[in-house]
C-alpha positions in Angstrom: -22.3 29.9 -28.3 -24.5 28.8 -25.1 -22.4 25.1 -25.7 -19.2 26.7 -25.6 -20.1 27.9 -22.2 -21.7 25.5 -21.0 -18.2 23.1 -21.8 -16.5 26.1 -20.4 -18.6 26.6 -17.1 -17.8 22.7 -16.4 -13.9 22.6 -17.0 -14.0 25.6 -14.6 -15.9 23.3 -12.0 -14.1 22.2 -9.1 -15.9 18.6 -9.0 -16.9 16.9 -12.1 -19.5 14.2 -13.3 -16.2 11.7 -14.5 -17.7 8.6 -16.3 -14.6 8.1 -19.1 -11.1 6.4 -18.6 -9.5 5.8 -16.3 -6.7 9.1 -15.3 -7.7 10.1 -18.5 -5.0 13.1 -18.4 -2.4 10.0 -18.3 -4.2 7.8 -19.8 -2.6 6.5 -22.9 -0.1 8.8 -22.6 3.0 7.3 -23.0 3.7 6.2 -26.8 6.1 3.4 -26.8 8.3 2.2 -30.0 7.9 -0.8 -31.5 10.3 -3.4 -32.5 13.5 -2.4 -29.9 14.9 -5.1 -28.2 13.6 -6.7 -24.5 16.0 -4.5 -22.3 14.9 -1.1 -24.1 11.3 -2.0 -24.9 11.4 -2.7 -20.6 12.7 0.5 -19.9 10.1 2.6 -22.3 7.0 0.1 -20.5 9.1 0.9 -16.4 7.3 3.9 -14.1 3.8 2.3 -13.1 5.3 -0.5 -11.0 7.9 1.8 -8.8 4.5 3.2 -8.0 2.6 0.3 -6.9 6.5 -1.1 -5.3 5.9 2.3 -3.0 3.1 1.1 -1.1 4.4 -1.8 0.4 7.9 0.5 1.7 5.6 3.0 3.3 6.1 4.3 6.7 3.5 1.6 8.4 5.9 -1.4 7.4 9.0 0.0 9.1 8.7 -0.8 13.7 6.7 -3.9 12.5 10.1 -5.4 10.5 12.0 -4.3 12.9 10.2 -5.2 16.2 9.9 -8.5 14.4 13.2 -8.6 13.5 14.4 -7.5 17.3 11.9 -10.6 18.4 12.6 -13.6 17.1 15.2 -12.7 14.5 15.2 -13.8 11.8 12.5 -16.1 11.3 9.3 -14.2 10.4 11.4 -13.1 7.2 9.9 -15.9 5.5 5.9 -14.0 5.6 8.0 -11.3 4.1 8.7 -13.1 0.9 5.8 -14.8 0.8 3.2 -11.3 1.2 5.9 -10.5 -1.5 4.9 -13.1 -3.7 1.6 -12.4 -3.4 1.7 -9.2 -3.7 3.4 -9.6 -6.9 0.4 -11.9 -8.2 -2.4 -9.5 -7.0 -0.2 -6.4 -8.4 0.1 -9.1 -12.0 -3.7 -9.3 -11.6 -4.4 -5.4 -11.1 -2.5 -4.6 -14.5 -3.9 -6.9 -16.5 -7.2 -6.3 -15.5 -6.8 -2.6 -17.0 -4.4 -3.2 -20.1 -7.4 -5.6 -21.6 -10.6 -4.4 -20.1 -9.6 -0.9 -20.4 -11.3 -0.4 -17.3 -9.6 0.3 -13.4 -11.1 -1.7 -10.6 -12.9 0.5 -8.9 -14.8 1.2 -12.8 -15.1 -2.8 -13.5 -17.2 -3.0 -9.6 -18.7 -0.4 -10.4 -19.8 -1.6 -14.2 -21.2 -4.9 -12.4 -22.8 -3.5 -9.6 -25.3 -1.0 -8.2 -25.2 2.1 -7.4 -25.3 1.5 -3.6 -22.9 -1.3 -3.0 -20.4 1.0 -4.9 -21.0 3.9 -2.3 -20.5 1.3 -0.2 -17.4 0.5 -1.1 -16.4 3.1 -2.6 -16.3 4.6 1.8 -14.7 1.8 2.8 -11.7 2.6 0.0 -11.0 5.5 1.4 -10.6 5.2 4.8 -8.2 2.3 3.8 -6.3 5.6 2.0 -7.1 7.9 5.1 -5.3 5.1 7.1 -2.2 4.9 4.9 -2.0 8.6 5.3 -2.3 9.0 8.8 1.5 6.6 9.1 2.8 9.2 5.6 1.5 12.0 8.1 3.7 10.5 11.2 6.3 9.4 9.1 6.7 12.6 7.5 6.5 14.7 10.7 8.5 13.2 12.7 11.7 12.9 10.5 11.1 17.1 10.2 11.6 16.7 13.9 13.9 14.7 14.2 16.0 16.4 10.9 15.5 19.7 11.8 14.2 20.4 15.1 10.6 21.6 13.9 7.5 21.1 16.9 5.7 18.2 16.0 2.6 20.2 15.8 4.4 22.2 13.2 5.1 19.7 11.1 2.1 17.9 10.9 1.0 21.3 9.3 3.8 21.7 7.4 2.9 18.2 6.0 -0.3 19.6 3.8 2.0 22.0 2.1 3.2 19.0 0.1 0.1 19.4 -1.9 2.4 22.3 -3.6 4.4 19.4 -4.4 1.9 17.9 -6.0 0.6 20.4 -8.1 4.2 20.8 -9.1 4.7 17.5 -10.5 1.0 17.7 -12.3 2.8 20.0 -14.5 6.4 17.8 -15.7 4.3 14.8 -17.3 3.8 11.7 -16.1 6.7 9.8 -17.8 9.2 12.5 -15.2 7.2 11.6 -11.9 7.7 7.8 -12.7 11.1 9.2 -12.4 11.3 10.4 -9.6 9.4 7.6 -7.3 11.9 5.7 -8.8 14.9 8.1 -7.3 13.0 8.2 -4.2 13.0 4.6 -3.9 17.4 3.8 -4.6 17.5 6.2 -2.0 15.9 4.4 0.6 17.4 0.9 -0.5 21.1 3.1 -0.6 20.3 3.8 3.1 19.5 0.1 4.4 21.6 -1.1 2.2 24.3 0.2 3.9 23.4 0.2 7.4 23.0 -3.2 7.0 26.1 -3.8 5.5 28.0 -2.0 8.2 26.3 -4.6 10.9 27.8 -8.0 9.1 24.7 -9.6 9.6 24.6 -14.3 9.2 23.8 -14.2 6.4 22.9 -18.5 6.6 20.8 -17.3 9.4 18.9 -14.6 7.1 18.3 -18.0 4.1 17.2 -20.5 6.5 14.4 -17.6 7.9 13.4 -17.6 4.2 11.1 -21.4 4.9 8.7 -21.3 6.8 7.8 -23.2 9.9 4.7 -24.5 12.3 6.3 -22.0 14.9 6.7 -19.1 12.0 1.9 -18.4 12.9 2.6 -19.9 16.1 0.6 -18.4 19.7 3.1 -20.7 21.9 5.5 -18.2 22.5 5.2 -14.4 23.3 8.0 -12.0 23.6 6.9 -8.5 24.9 3.3 -8.7 24.4 4.2 -9.7 20.8 3.9 -13.5 19.4 4.7 -14.3 16.2 1.2 -14.9 14.4 0.4 -10.9 15.7 4.3 -10.7 14.1 2.9 -12.2 11.2 -0.2 -10.2 10.5 1.1 -7.1 11.3 4.0 -7.4 8.9 1.1 -8.6 5.8 -0.9 -6.2 6.9 1.6 -3.3 6.4 2.7 -4.7 2.9 -0.7 -6.2 1.2 -2.4 -2.5 0.6 -6.1 -2.6 -0.8 -5.4 0.9 -2.5 -2.2 0.0 -4.4 -4.6 -2.7 -6.8 -7.1 0.5 -7.9 -3.6 2.2 -8.7 -2.1 -0.5 -10.9 -4.9 -1.3 -13.1 -5.6 2.7 -13.6 -2.0 3.7 -14.4 -1.2 0.2 -16.8 -3.2 2.5 -18.8 -0.8 5.3 -19.0 0.9 3.0 -21.7 -0.4 3.7 -25.8 -1.9 0.6 -26.4 -3.5 -0.6 -29.9 -6.7 -2.3 -28.7 -6.9 -4.1 -32.0 -3.7 -6.0 -32.0 -4.1 -8.7 -29.7 -0.2 -9.2 -29.6 -0.3 -5.3 -28.8 -1.8 -6.4 -25.8 -0.1 -9.1 -24.9 3.3 -7.5 -25.3 1.5 -4.7 -22.6 0.6 -7.4 -20.6 4.2 -9.3 -20.3 6.2 -6.4 -20.2 3.7 -4.6 -16.5 4.1 -7.9 -15.1 7.8 -8.0 -15.6 7.9 -4.3 -14.0 5.9 -4.9 -11.4 8.1 -8.1 -10.0 11.1 -6.2 -10.2 10.0 -3.1 -8.3 8.5 -5.2 -6.1 10.8 -7.3 -5.1 12.7 -4.0 -5.1 9.7 -3.3 -2.0 11.2 -6.9 -0.3 14.4 -6.3 -0.4 14.0 -3.3 1.3 11.0 -5.1 3.8 13.8 -7.6 4.9 17.2 -5.5 4.9 14.1 -3.8 8.1 13.7 -7.2 9.6 17.8 -7.7 9.3 18.3 -3.9 11.2 15.9 -4.9 14.0 18.1 -8.5 14.3 22.1 -7.2 13.8 21.6 -4.1 13.2 20.7 -4.0 17.2 21.8 -6.3 20.2 19.3 -8.2 20.7 16.5 -6.9 23.0 18.0 -3.2 22.9 15.3 -1.8 21.3 12.3 -0.8 23.3 10.4 2.1 22.3 9.2 0.6 18.5 8.4 4.3 17.9 10.4 6.0 15.0 12.2 8.1 17.4 13.1 5.2 19.2 15.1 3.8 16.1 15.9 7.2 15.4 17.7 7.2 19.2 19.3 3.6 19.3 20.8 4.2 16.1 22.9 7.1 17.7 23.0 5.3 21.2 26.2 3.3 20.7 25.5 1.2 23.9 22.8 -0.3 21.4 24.3 -1.1 18.6 26.0 -4.6 17.7 29.2 -4.6 16.5 32.4 -1.6 16.6 31.8 -0.6 13.2 28.4 0.8 13.8 29.5 2.1 16.9 31.8 4.1 14.7 29.4 5.8 12.4 27.3 5.9 15.0 28.8 8.8 16.7 29.3 11.0 13.6 24.9 11.0 13.7 24.9 9.6 10.4 23.1 6.5 11.3 20.1 7.5 11.9 20.2 11.4 9.8 20.0 8.4 7.2 17.0 6.5 9.1 15.1 10.3 9.4 15.8 11.2 5.2 14.8 7.6 3.8 11.4 8.1 6.7 10.9 11.5 4.5 11.6 9.8 1.4 9.5 6.9 2.2 6.2 9.9 2.9 6.9 11.9 -0.2 6.4 8.7 -1.6 3.2 7.9 -1.0 2.3 11.5 -1.0 1.9 11.4 -4.5 0.4 7.5 -5.2 -2.2 8.1 -2.1 -3.8 10.8 -4.5 -3.6 9.1 -7.1 -5.4 6.5 -6.1 -7.8 8.4 -4.1 -8.7 10.3 -7.6 -9.3 6.6 -9.0 -12.0 5.4 -6.7 -13.8 8.3 -6.9 -14.0 9.0 -10.1 -14.4 4.5 -10.6 -17.0 4.2 -7.9 -19.1 7.6 -8.2 -18.1 9.1 -10.8 -16.9 12.7 -9.2 -13.8 13.9 -10.3 -12.2 17.1 -7.9 -8.7 18.5 -9.4 -6.0 16.0 -7.5 -4.5 19.4 -5.1 -7.6 19.8 -4.3 -8.2 16.3 -3.9 -5.0 15.9 -1.9 -5.8 18.9 0.6 -9.0 17.4 1.6 -7.3 13.9 2.3 -4.5 15.2 4.0 -6.4 17.7 6.3 -8.5 14.9 7.6 -6.2 12.5 8.4 -4.2 15.7 10.1 -6.6 15.9 12.5 -6.3 12.5 14.6 -2.3 12.8 14.7 -2.7 16.7 16.3 -5.7 15.3 18.5 -3.1 12.9 19.6 -0.2 14.9 19.3 -1.8 17.4 21.6 -3.3 15.5 24.1 -0.1 14.1 24.9 2.3 17.2 25.0 2.4 17.3 28.6 3.2 14.2 29.0 6.7 12.2 28.8 8.7 12.1 25.4 8.3 8.1 25.5 4.5 8.3 26.2 4.7 10.9 22.5 5.9 8.5 21.4 4.6 5.1 22.1 0.5 7.4 21.4 1.7 7.9 18.4 3.0 4.7 17.1 -0.3 3.5 18.6 -2.2 5.6 16.7 -0.3 4.5 13.0 -0.7 0.7 14.1 -4.4 0.9 15.3 -5.5 3.0 11.9 -4.3 0.1 9.9 -7.3 -2.2 11.4 -9.0 -0.6 8.5 -6.6 -1.9 5.7 -8.0 -5.4 6.6 -12.0 -4.0 6.1 -11.0 -3.4 2.8 -8.3 -5.3 1.8 -11.1 -8.9 0.5 -13.2 -6.3 -1.1 -10.5 -4.9 -3.5 -8.7 -8.5 -3.5 -12.4 -10.4 -4.4 -13.4 -8.9 -7.4 -10.4 -8.4 -8.6 -9.3 -12.3 -9.0 -13.6 -13.3 -10.1 -13.0 -10.3 -12.5 -9.7 -11.6 -14.3 -11.0 -15.7 -13.7 -13.8 -14.5 -16.2 -14.2 -15.5 -20.0 -16.6 -13.1 -20.8 -14.5 -10.3 -18.9 -11.0 -11.3 -19.8 -11.1 -13.5 -23.5 -9.8 -17.0 -23.8 -6.3 -15.5 -24.0 -6.2 -13.1 -20.9 -8.4 -15.0 -18.4 -6.5 -16.3 -15.1 -4.6 -19.8 -16.0 -5.2 -22.8 -14.3 -2.3 -22.1 -11.7 -2.4 -18.4 -12.0 -6.3 -19.1 -10.5 -5.3 -21.3 -8.1 -3.0 -19.6 -6.3 -5.6 -16.8 -6.3 -7.9 -18.0 -4.4 -5.7 -19.5 -1.8 -3.4 -16.0 -1.6 -7.7 -14.3 -1.3 -8.8 -16.8 1.4 -5.7 -17.3 3.4 -4.9 -13.4 4.1 -8.9 -12.7 4.8 -8.5 -15.4 6.9 -5.7 -14.2 8.3 -7.3 -10.7 9.0 -10.8 -11.5 10.5 -8.0 -14.5 13.0 -6.2 -10.6 13.9 -8.9 -8.6 13.9 -10.1 -8.7 18.1 -6.1 -8.1 18.8 -6.7 -4.8 16.4 -9.2 -3.8 18.3 -8.2 -4.4 21.4 -5.2 -2.1 20.2 -7.8 0.8 20.9 -7.9 0.2 24.2 -4.6 1.2 25.2 -1.3 -1.4 26.0 -3.5 -2.4 29.6 -7.0 -3.0 28.7 -9.3 -4.7 31.5 -11.0 -7.5 31.3 -14.2 -6.5 30.7 -12.3 -4.5 27.3 -11.2 -7.4 26.4 -14.8 -9.1 26.3 -15.8 -5.6 24.4 -13.2 -6.0 21.7 -14.2 -9.6 21.0 -17.8 -8.5 20.3 -17.1 -5.9 18.5 -14.5 -8.3 16.3 -17.1 -10.6 15.7 -19.6 -8.3 14.9 -17.2 -6.7 12.4 -16.6 -9.9 11.0 -20.2 -11.0 10.5 -20.3 -7.4 8.8 -17.7 -7.7 6.5 -18.9 -11.2 5.7 -22.4 -10.3 4.5 -21.1 -7.3 2.1 -18.4 -9.8 1.2 -21.8 -12.1 0.4 -23.3 -8.8 -1.2 -20.4 -8.0 -3.5 -19.9 -11.8 -5.6 -23.9 -11.7 -5.5 -24.1 -8.3 -7.7 -20.4 -9.6 -9.5 -21.9 -12.9 -10.5 -25.6 -10.5 -11.5 -23.4 -7.9 -13.9 -21.0 -10.7 -15.2 -24.2 -12.8 -16.2 -26.0 -9.5 -17.4 -23.0 -8.2 -19.6 -22.4 -11.8 -21.3 -26.0 -12.2 -22.5 -25.3 -8.0 -23.3 -22.7 -9.4 -25.3 -23.8 -12.4 -27.1 -26.8 -10.2 -28.3 -24.2 -7.9 -30.1 -22.3 -10.9 -31.7 -25.9 -12.1 -32.7 -27.1 -8.8 -34.4 -23.3 -9.2 -35.8 -24.5 -12.1 -37.8 
């Protein structure tokens, strides 16, 4: 009787201890029939890739891609392609880690590192999730304002109530959540395919832009305050997101797997990779369409306001559009309305994935669980605060000042992603490279290992190079010489801190891996 009371009391606690399977309520909950043909099997495994792909087409990507197209035509198309290929590689490793080790990335890091480091990495990753949530709040609030005329302050508060949507979704089953996310992705894809098709872009220029050149990462030519390097860094930073690696390593475990059957594990890894790559190809197409919009939909240099307000206005302003067909459709208001609908769909998609990721890292790093609705409510309320402050501080100023301030807040918040990204990529690569963690069959091949290290080192170096400019963005559009110097000092201190924390992480992971190898050897010896 006492035991039953204790169990009942545990169930009614809002915050509980958690050290079980990743996302325990949905872990292994979806049966996959055996002996189906390739396409039916792929359909059965499809879904987790869609939830991951959402993070690669969230509102934070939009202005960077469109502005990059406005300033440099199709030159930065190659950056979108490279970012997407790196994303496919990293997400494949994340899914494989979850399927083979039966741990998500947060659990795997925590199992190999100290409690103190686990807490530090948890806080760092929480900041990254909140940074993406700020972009979602801004995107959803602006979409509500543009579609329904709801005042921005009220619209920001309304975004808090998307927790009710999440509460409803938790009752219908994970497979249906996957289907809803796919539908929302198709809405976004349809909107941009329609707008780009009307614009009749230079497809030869698009294909040529897929090949990187020396100028792609240069700082020699500046357009509207953007160099090719800063534009490339903006696209990379908005595309490769650290929280997606944690999410994929968890939701890849939603399919029921017989881990005693190596062939079943191998089949799951194979189809998880197919699912992820197909969905990330859709994300690549969406981001490419955004850049093409910047080139082909608008007249060159016409968009002076790259915020969501400015883009919405440009899609209804016939003097900014590039051809007669677009102008004719724009007069009906359809182009701008479709843009706002896609923005709202993008924000709602990210609501689902952001909440699941938050739960994954909280359970994995600090063994703490709370209901998804409460998790969402706390994160969203924290994210709403800077947006509300920004709206209130600019409420008495001109519309362009308000729009610019919100756009700057969204862009500047993304700096936290640069901090957190190496601390998800590096452990992921080290663990999937390890025979101890993955076994002979599932550890990274020589090619995957080489490409992985090239990607991790390249992205980390590029983020560090871009950090001074990212910090400078916090000082406004016209920083003084003193503020420029201060931003460099802050950036160099942060780079040193990041490198020191990375060294600590690598040391802890290697030590934990050796400890795990010794345990495995001892178990094998006892078995003999």
